[in-house]
C-alpha positions, 0 to 999 in steps of 0.5 A: 678012100683016098690014096695017101700018096696022091701026087696032086697033093703032094704037089699041092703042098709043094706049091704052098711051101714055095708060096710061103713067105721068106724068113727074115734074114739080116743082111751082113754089115761088114762089106759095106762097113769095109767099103767105107772104110777103104773110101775114107782112108783113100780120101784122107790119104788123097787130101793129105798128098795134095796139102803136103804137095809142092806148088806147081811152078810153070816157066816163064811165059814165052817172049812172044804170044802166038795165041794172043797176038802179043809181043 
């Protein structure tokens, strides 16, 4: 007659429990949604700043351009 507290059977039951397929779990969506909203607002803010910013005006070119050799 077999003993009810057989360590082999207990180890075998533990192994079967570990090998069982995991339960289906849904990942939370809010972190990805929050990141997408942050990037969207950043892009809109950057675009609005670029559109509303005054154009850059450079000073008049120097009389002598040493790089091109023109006078």
